[in-house]
GUDOTI-832978 format. One line per 8 residues: their letters; for each residue x, y, z of N, C-alpha, C. Coordinates in steps of 0.2 Angstrom, whole numbers. Layout:
a	X:Y:Z:X:Y:Z:X:Y:Z; ...
This chain:
mewmsfhd	-346:-58:-10:-347:-59:-3:-340:-59:1; -335:-62:-2:-329:-62:1:-326:-54:2; -329:-50:-2:-327:-43:-1:-329:-40:6; -335:-42:8:-338:-40:15:-333:-42:20; -331:-48:20:-326:-50:25:-319:-47:25; -317:-46:19:-311:-42:18:-312:-35:20; -317:-32:18:-318:-25:20:-318:-24:27; -322:-28:31:-323:-27:38:-316:-28:42
lfislvhn	-312:-33:39:-306:-34:42:-301:-29:41; -301:-26:35:-297:-21:33:-298:-14:37; -305:-13:37:-307:-7:41:-304:-8:48; -305:-13:51:-302:-15:58:-295:-14:59; -291:-17:54:-284:-18:55:-280:-12:52; -283:-9:47:-279:-4:44:-282:3:44; -288:4:42:-292:10:41:-292:14:48; -294:10:53:-295:13:60:-289:15:63
rdisdaek	-283:13:61:-276:14:64:-274:21:63; -270:23:68:-267:30:67:-261:30:63; -262:29:56:-257:30:51:-259:34:46; -254:36:42:-256:41:36:-260:37:31; -264:41:27:-268:39:22:-263:36:16; -257:38:16:-253:35:11:-251:28:13; -250:27:19:-249:20:22:-255:16:21; -261:18:22:-267:15:22:-268:13:14
hfylrasl	-266:17:10:-267:16:3:-262:10:1; -256:11:3:-251:5:2:-254:-2:4; -256:-2:10:-259:-8:13:-265:-11:9; -269:-6:7:-275:-8:3:-273:-11:-4; -268:-8:-7:-266:-10:-14:-262:-17:-13; -258:-18:-8:-255:-24:-6:-259:-30:-5; -265:-28:-3:-270:-33:-1:-274:-36:-6; -274:-32:-12:-279:-34:-18:-275:-38:-23
qgealslv	-280:-41:-27:-277:-45:-33:-283:-45:-38; -282:-47:-44:-287:-48:-49:-291:-42:-51; -297:-43:-51:-301:-37:-53:-301:-31:-49; -301:-33:-42:-301:-27:-37:-295:-23:-38; -289:-26:-39:-283:-23:-40:-283:-18:-46; -286:-21:-52:-286:-18:-58:-290:-12:-58; -295:-11:-53:-299:-6:-52:-296:0:-50; -291:-1:-46:-287:5:-42:-280:6:-44
rqlpmdeq	-277:1:-48:-270:1:-50:-268:8:-53; -272:11:-57:-270:17:-61:-270:23:-56; -272:23:-50:-272:28:-46:-265:29:-43; -262:35:-43:-256:36:-39:-256:34:-32; -250:32:-30:-250:29:-23:-249:36:-18; -254:39:-16:-253:45:-12:-259:46:-7; -258:50:-2:-263:52:3:-270:53:0; -270:57:-5:-277:59:-8:-281:54:-11
nyavalgi	-277:49:-14:-280:44:-18:-282:38:-13; -281:37:-7:-283:32:-3:-291:32:-2; -294:38:-1:-301:38:0:-304:37:-7; -301:39:-13:-304:37:-19:-303:30:-21; -298:27:-19:-297:19:-20:-302:15:-16; -303:17:-10:-308:14:-6:-315:15:-8; -316:21:-10:-323:22:-13:-324:18:-19; -320:18:-24:-321:14:-30:-322:7:-28
lqdryqnh	-319:4:-23:-320:-3:-22:-326:-4:-18; -328:1:-14:-335:0:-10:-340:1:-15; -340:5:-20:-345:6:-25:-346:0:-29; -340:-3:-31:-341:-9:-35:-343:-16:-31; -341:-17:-25:-342:-23:-22:-347:-23:-16; -349:-17:-14:-354:-16:-9:-361:-15:-12; -362:-17:-18:-368:-16:-22:-373:-21:-19; -378:-19:-15:-382:-23:-12:-386:-27:-17
rmlvdayl	-388:-25:-22:-392:-29:-27:-388:-35:-30; -381:-34:-31:-377:-39:-33:-376:-45:-27; -376:-42:-21:-375:-47:-15:-382:-51:-15; -387:-48:-15:-394:-51:-15:-394:-56:-20; -393:-54:-27:-393:-59:-32:-388:-65:-31; -382:-64:-29:-378:-69:-27:-380:-74:-22; -383:-72:-17:-386:-76:-12:-392:-80:-14; -396:-76:-18:-402:-80:-21:-400:-85:-26
nqiinlpv	-395:-84:-30:-393:-89:-35:-390:-95:-31; -387:-94:-25:-384:-100:-21:-390:-104:-19; -395:-100:-16:-401:-104:-13:-405:-108:-19; -406:-104:-25:-409:-108:-30:-406:-114:-33; -399:-113:-33:-395:-119:-35:-393:-124:-30; -396:-124:-24:-395:-129:-19:-397:-136:-22; -394:-141:-21:-396:-148:-23:-402:-150:-19; -406:-155:-23:-412:-158:-19:-409:-163:-14
vssttnir	-412:-162:-8:-410:-167:-3:-413:-174:-4; -409:-179:-4:-412:-185:-5:-414:-189:1; -410:-188:6:-412:-191:13:-410:-186:18; -413:-187:24:-412:-183:30:-405:-183:32; -401:-189:31:-394:-189:33:-390:-184:29; -392:-182:23:-388:-178:18:-390:-171:19; -394:-169:23:-397:-162:24:-391:-157:25; -387:-159:30:-381:-154:32:-376:-154:26
refydplq	-374:-159:23:-370:-159:18:-372:-155:11; -379:-157:10:-381:-154:4:-385:-147:4; -387:-145:10:-390:-139:11:-387:-134:15; -385:-136:21:-382:-131:26:-375:-129:24; -371:-134:22:-364:-132:21:-363:-127:15; -367:-128:9:-367:-123:4:-369:-116:6; -374:-116:10:-376:-109:12:-371:-106:16; -367:-110:20:-361:-107:24:-356:-103:20
tagadkvi	-355:-106:14:-350:-104:9:-353:-100:3; -359:-98:4:-362:-95:-2:-359:-89:-4; -357:-89:-10:-354:-83:-14:-346:-82:-12; -343:-87:-9:-336:-86:-7:-332:-85:-14; -334:-88:-19:-331:-87:-26:-333:-81:-30; -337:-77:-28:-340:-72:-32:-335:-66:-33; -331:-64:-28:-327:-58:-28:-319:-61:-26; -315:-59:-31:-308:-61:-30:-305:-55:-27
i	-302:-56:-21:-299:-50:-18:-291:-52:-17
């Protein structure tokens, strides 16, 4: 789910700018770490591979089934609320951060 936030921000700040695809590819790779970076690290840093790299990441992380599963797991694993004063802490706050640890970008 962290991917969706990253993706939207990247599209706004980099992808939609009037710069070359080589520069976009550089900014994309510089913004990644962990598994996401390892998915595109082998691609040469050039204009043609920007679209390829972005496509690989979108195919991997915009998998709607995985997103639904992550959200459902967060809901299923919510703690039992013991009193009305704990509702926000035990129910609402975990939903706000659901899945933030699922994708390392």
